[in-house]
C-alpha positions as CSV (number, residue, x, y, z in Angstrom):
1,M,-8.9,-5.7,-10.9
2,H,-6.7,-2.8,-10.0
3,P,-8.2,-0.1,-7.9
4,L,-8.8,3.3,-9.5
5,I,-7.1,6.1,-7.6
6,R,-7.9,9.7,-8.3
7,P,-7.6,13.0,-6.7
8,A,-10.5,14.0,-4.5
9,T,-12.7,16.9,-5.5
10,A,-14.9,19.2,-3.4
11,A,-17.9,17.0,-4.3
12,D,-16.1,14.1,-2.4
13,V,-16.0,15.9,0.9
14,P,-18.8,13.9,2.5
15,Q,-17.0,10.7,1.5
16,I,-13.7,12.0,2.9
17,L,-15.4,12.8,6.2
18,A,-16.9,9.3,6.3
19,F,-13.5,7.8,5.7
20,I,-12.0,10.0,8.5
21,R,-14.7,8.9,10.9
22,A,-14.3,5.2,10.0
23,L,-10.5,5.5,10.5
24,A,-11.1,7.1,13.9
25,D,-13.4,4.3,14.9
26,Y,-10.8,1.7,13.8
27,E,-8.1,3.5,15.9
28,K,-10.5,3.9,18.9
29,L,-10.3,7.7,18.6
30,A,-13.8,8.6,17.4
31,D,-14.2,11.0,20.2
32,E,-11.3,13.1,18.9
33,V,-12.9,13.8,15.5
34,T,-14.2,17.4,15.4
35,A,-13.7,17.8,11.6
36,D,-16.8,18.7,9.6
37,E,-17.6,19.1,5.9
38,A,-17.2,22.9,6.0
39,Q,-13.7,22.7,7.6
40,L,-12.6,20.0,5.2
41,R,-13.8,22.0,2.2
42,A,-12.0,25.1,3.5
43,T,-8.7,23.3,4.0
44,L,-8.7,20.9,1.1
45,F,-10.5,23.0,-1.5
46,P,-10.1,26.6,-0.4
47,A,-11.5,29.6,-2.4
48,D,-8.0,30.9,-2.8
49,G,-6.9,27.7,-4.5
50,V,-4.1,26.9,-2.1
51,P,-4.9,23.7,-0.2
52,I,-3.4,22.9,3.2
53,A,-3.5,19.2,2.4
54,H,-4.4,16.9,-0.5
55,C,-6.5,13.7,-0.7
56,V,-6.8,10.8,-3.1
57,L,-9.6,8.3,-3.2
58,A,-9.4,4.6,-4.2
59,F,-12.3,2.8,-5.8
60,A,-13.0,-0.9,-6.3
61,G,-15.2,-0.7,-9.3
62,D,-17.6,2.1,-8.5
63,A,-17.4,1.7,-4.7
64,P,-15.3,4.0,-2.6
65,A,-12.8,1.7,-1.0
66,G,-10.3,3.9,0.7
67,F,-8.4,7.2,0.9
68,A,-5.1,8.8,1.6
69,L,-4.7,12.3,2.9
70,Y,-1.3,13.9,2.7
71,F,0.6,17.2,2.7
72,F,4.1,18.4,1.8
73,N,6.7,19.3,4.5
74,Y,10.4,20.1,4.3
75,S,13.6,18.4,5.4
76,T,16.4,20.9,6.3
77,F,18.9,18.1,6.5
78,L,18.1,17.1,2.9
79,A,17.1,20.5,1.7
80,K,14.2,18.8,-0.1
81,P,10.5,18.6,0.3
82,G,8.9,15.6,1.9
83,L,5.5,14.0,1.6
84,Y,3.7,13.3,5.0
85,L,0.9,10.8,4.9
86,E,-1.5,11.9,7.5
87,D,-4.2,9.3,7.0
88,L,-4.6,6.1,5.0
89,F,-7.7,3.9,5.4
90,V,-9.2,1.1,3.5
91,K,-12.7,-0.1,4.3
92,P,-12.6,-3.6,6.0
93,E,-14.6,-5.2,3.2
94,F,-11.9,-4.1,0.7
95,R,-8.8,-5.1,2.7
96,G,-6.5,-7.7,1.3
97,R,-7.1,-6.6,-2.3
98,G,-4.0,-4.5,-2.7
99,I,-5.8,-1.2,-2.3
100,G,-3.7,0.1,0.6
101,K,-0.5,-0.9,-1.3
102,A,-1.8,0.9,-4.4
103,L,-2.5,4.1,-2.4
104,L,1.0,4.0,-0.9
105,L,2.5,3.3,-4.3
106,H,0.6,6.2,-5.8
107,L,1.9,8.6,-3.1
108,A,5.5,7.2,-3.4
109,Q,5.4,7.9,-7.1
110,L,4.0,11.4,-6.5
111,A,6.8,12.1,-3.9
112,N,9.4,10.8,-6.3
113,T,8.0,13.0,-9.2
114,R,8.0,16.1,-6.9
115,G,11.6,15.5,-5.9
116,C,10.8,14.6,-2.3
117,G,13.7,13.3,-0.2
118,R,11.4,11.1,1.9
119,M,7.8,10.0,2.6
120,E,6.8,9.6,6.2
121,W,3.8,8.7,8.3
122,S,2.9,7.5,11.8
123,V,1.4,4.2,12.9
124,L,-0.1,3.2,16.2
125,D,2.1,0.8,18.1
126,W,-0.7,-1.7,18.6
127,N,-1.5,-1.9,14.8
128,A,0.6,-5.0,14.1
129,P,-0.9,-5.7,10.6
130,A,-0.1,-2.2,9.4
131,I,3.4,-2.3,10.9
132,A,4.1,-5.6,9.2
133,F,2.8,-4.3,5.9
134,Y,4.8,-1.1,6.1
135,E,8.0,-3.0,6.9
136,S,7.3,-5.4,4.1
137,I,7.5,-2.5,1.6
138,G,10.8,-1.3,3.1
139,A,9.6,1.4,5.5
140,R,11.8,1.8,8.6
141,R,10.3,2.6,12.0
142,M,11.9,5.6,13.6
143,S,11.9,4.3,17.2
144,E,14.4,6.9,18.4
145,W,12.0,9.8,17.6
146,Q,9.0,10.7,19.8
147,I,6.1,12.8,18.6
148,C,5.5,16.0,20.5
149,R,2.2,17.8,20.2
150,L,0.6,21.1,21.4
151,T,-3.1,21.0,20.8
152,G,-6.3,22.8,21.8
153,P,-6.0,24.6,25.2
154,A,-2.3,23.8,25.6
155,L,-1.5,25.4,22.2
156,A,-3.6,28.4,23.1
157,R,-1.9,28.8,26.5
158,Y,1.5,28.6,25.0
159,A,0.7,31.0,22.1
């Protein structure tokens, strides 16, 4: 059975937050999640109709099995948009059924349709199963690039 993948709606916000928390638990980062339903609703389904990011949900039958949250960025070198995959998560009981691959394929098709020059995401260096999977579909790790981040108090101080 192929998973059903559909765009998330405002009614899905509680499920999206549950997936975010489950992903954070898996990544051993649960203490970093400050997102709540109101914040997700405001950024994914804003009153002005211009979302900051987008989300698709995957279902195995009627059961929510996973999600992917993404946004569009821009490459000056390519002069094209890009798709950045912020989060991808499949519940442990649904892994090994092609759901993660189906979510990635869905986003790759979307990126291609939108004329994106690339699709990118980050993976934790200890997540060997994910790294092996990503490399098996042709993804290349960008080991020469390092992520830099200003967040919270550091961002406020610099601003």
